[in-house]
N, C-alpha and C positions, 0 to 999 in steps of 0.2 A: 196302253193295247186294247185291242181288241178282241174280244175272246176267242176270236179262230189263232188268236197271234198265243191269249193263256194258254188255249189246248196242244201247241205246238211244241212251249218253250215244256210244259209240265209233260208231253211224250218224251220231251229230247235230257228232261230228267230222267224218267223211266229208263229211257234206254240203256244214260249211263249212267244208270243206277244211285249212289250216294258223289259224285264226283260234281258237283255245280258248277259252272264253267268258270265260274271264278281258282276253283282248283285248278282246273287244266292252264288257265293261263300261268300261278306259278309254278308251275310242274317244266314250264318254259324255261322256267333259267336254273334248272334239274342242274347238278355237277353229274347225270349221267345223261353218256350221250345219248342210248337207247330211250329212257325216259322224254329229252326233249322230246325226241320222235314223235315216240306215240302220242305225247302233247297237240303236239302240232296238227297230227293226224285228225285231232280230236274238233278241238276247237276249228280245223278246218270245216271239217261234216256239219257241228253243230253253225257256223257261219251259213254256211250253205244251207241249210236249214230251214232258217232264222232272214237270209239274204239280207234287202236293206235294210230289219230291225233290228244288224246285227251292225253296226257302224257304228254308230254310239259309244256300244262300250269297248268294239274292239276300239275305237280310238282314244277312249277314255284309260287303257290299260299300256298305248305305248307311250300319251307321251306320262303313265307314271313307269316302265322299267328302266330300270336301270340299265340289266348289261345290254349292249350292244346286238349280242346276238339274240338273244331275244326279243328287242325287235326291233332287229330282222324279218323275224319271222312272225312278226306281226304284221306286219307292214305291209310282205307279200301277203298275207290272208286279207286284211283290210283294203285292200288294191283290188285285190279282184273284187272283192262287193260293191265300192265304190265308181267301179269301171264299171260292173251290171248294171248297175241301179242308172251308172251315163246312158251306155251303147245301147245295151241288151248283149243278150248269151250271145249271137250272132248265131248265123251256120254252124250246122257239127261238123266234122272233121276227123277220116276214124283214121289213117294213114298209109297207105295201101295203094301198091300198083296193083294191078290187073289184069286181065288174058279171060279171053274167056273161049269158053271148049265143052264139055262132054264129062261125066264121073256116072261111074256105075254105082246106083243104090236101090238095096231092097231087091235087084235080080234086073232094075229093068234103071236105063239112060236116061239121067235129064240132066239139064245144062246147068252149069256154073261160074263164078266169078274167083280162077285160081289166082294165088297168090303169087305172087313172080316180086317181091318187095317189098318190106316191113320198116319203114321210117321211126327212123333213132327217136326215139321218146316221145314217141307218136302215140296214139290215142289204143293204137292196135298193138303197138306194141307196147308197153303195158300188162295186158289182155292176153298178155303170152301163144299171141296170131304167129305164126311162122311161113315162110317161101316153102313151097308145097301144101300148104293148107285149099283146102275148095271150099270157100261159101256155095252153100248151093239154096239159103232161105233167110229170111230176115225178118224180124219179129215175127207177125204175120202171112209175106211175102214169101212165096215160093218159086221161085226163077221157072220150067217148070210149068203155074198155071196157063192156063189154058187162053184165060182171059188176056194176057199177057200178049199173047200174038208170038209173035215173029222178032223182036224185041230185043238186042240184046244184052244181055244176063249182066253187063257189069252198068252197057247203060239203064239197066230198072236197079241194082243198089247205088250210083249216084245217087238220083234225080228221089230215091227216097229216104238219105242221106243227108239231102237238100231241108227237107223240108224240118229236119231235126233239129234243136238249137245244140248251141257247145253246152256242156253236163248233162244232157239227155242221155240215157242208157237205152243203149238195141241188144235186140238178142243176134246170134250169127248162132246160123245150123250149119258148125264148119264139118269137113270129111277130110278125115284124118288119118292116116295109113288104117285105112278100110271102117273104119271108126265112125262113127256119126259124134260127135257131141255139140253141146250150149253152150255156147263161149257171152256173158258179158262184157259189153263192152264204154263205156263211162265216154265219152261224148267227145272232146278238147276244139279248139277257140280257132278258127283255119286261119295256119300260119300265112302272114304277110302275103311269102310269097306264091303262092297257088293259088290265095286272092288277087295277089293281080295277074298271075297267066290268064286263071275265071275271067278275068275281066276283058286280056286282050282278047275274050273268045266272045267275048258276049254273049255270058253263061249267067251270067247276075251282076249286082253290081257290092263294086267294092269294099264302099262302105267304109271306114275309118280305118286308119291304120295301127300295128300292132306299137309305133314311137308316136303314136296321133292320138293313141292309150293315154301308155306312160306318159307323158307332156300334160295330159287331166289329170293324171291322180298327181304331180308331184305338183298342179297347183295350184291342184283340192288339197293334198295334202298340207301345204306353207299357210291357207289362207284362215286352214283353220286354225291354228298352233296361230297365229298371228291373235284370232278369236279369243283363246283361250288365256292370251297371255297377258291382251285387254283385258280381260277379267279379274287377274288378281288387283 
């Protein structure tokens, strides 16, 4: 591992205190469901920080674990990293239906993106966005900026999100019940259905589908298991 990788591992160890990755893996087989859930969240965070470097230790744990549930939890984390390494993160996805409009903020009328639908299990739902929220900015982009001219807020929002990748975090400035809130949203991978719709509208290349990614991972996993078996 290079120096940068070593530094990242050190930072992760410090962040988790005395809980080394092995301890987190062990907790995946705990009798306590909450402990198992917390362990999976920690392993996911650890794997996302290390990215491709986490694949080998994840695969070793996958081979060793006896519990079907623990193996399933490891497999889902392993799949994310294997697919990420092969296909990249892909475009980000928030998961809202939008409507352009204007709202009043600090006595001024500003353009905004009104949330008229929150997609189930989307990044938006996980971040707590609600129907009736109004997005007035994303990161440092304010829809009322004179430099944007007459471009619709929803188009500015969509174009900006497309510059981001799955797992990137964006900061939304929301107006809810007259109060301005700062909400962090961890973008998700774009679902196949949305990707196909955008391809049909010639908005962007369709890329690999989720089915293709799943097939790639299953082939990869089978191949690695056969290699491991051959070494015994």
